[in-house]
N, C-alpha and C positions, 0 to 999 in steps of 0.2 A: 553353318554360319547364318546368322540372321541378316537379311538384306533389308533395304528400305526402298520405298517407292516415293519419289518426289512428285507431288501433284501441284501444278501451277495454273492458276487462272488469272488472266489479266482482263480487266474491264476497260473498255474505251469505246472507240467507234464500233468495234465488234468484240464479242467475247472470244478469247483464245484460251483453250484448255489443253494442257500438255502434261504427259506423264513420263517420267524417266526412272528407270531402275538403277540404283546406286549400290555399291558394295557394302556399305554399312550406314548405320544411323548417324554416326559422327560426320562422315563425309557428306551426307544429305544435309545436315544442319549447317555445315560450312558453306555448301553450295547455295543453300537458302539465303544466307546473308548476301552472297554475291548477286542473286536475283533481285533482292529487295533494294540493293544499292542502285541497280539499274532502273527499277520502277517501284518506288515505295508504296504505290497503290495495289501492287500485285498481291494476290492471296496465294501463299505458298505453305504447304504442309508436308511433313515427312511421316509416312505410315510404314510400320514394320511389315515386311513380307518374308515368307519362307522361301529358301532356295529350293527350286524344284528338284535338283539333283540330290540334295540332302534328304528331301522328303521321300524320293524313290528309294534311296539307299536304306533309309529307316524302314520303309515298308518291306523291302526284300529281306532285311535283317530279321524282322519279326516273322516273316514267312519261313525262313530257313530255321529259325529257332523252333517254330511249331513242328516242322518236319522232323527235326532232331528229337523232339520230345515224343512224337508218335513212334519213331524208330525205337527209342529206349523202352517205351511202353510195350511194344511188340516183343522186344527181346526179353523183357521181364515176364511177359505172358508165357512165352515158350520155355524159358528157363524153369519156371514154376510148374511146368507140366500141364498147364491149363489149355494148351493148344497143340496142334500138330503142324509140322512144316509141310507145305505143299510145293511140289516142283512143277 
C-alpha cells in the first residue's frame, strides 16, 4: 500500500516544520484541508511514500524467487548428467 507523508511549514514569528506519515494520499489531502482551515498561510504538501514493510516483503520475495530459480537450474544440471552430486 502506498502511504503519504504530510509536510507542514508554518511561517510566522518562527518557522515550524512538521512531518506526519498518513495511511493514504486521500487521507493526507483531507487532513491538509483541515490544516489550511486553521492557518490559511500554512504550506502543506502531501508526498507519496512507500511502506517500509511492503518494501521489505517485496525484497525478500525477489530473493526467494532467485533462490528457487538457482535450485531449479541445479536440478536441471544434474538431471542432464552435466554434474555430479556431492555429499
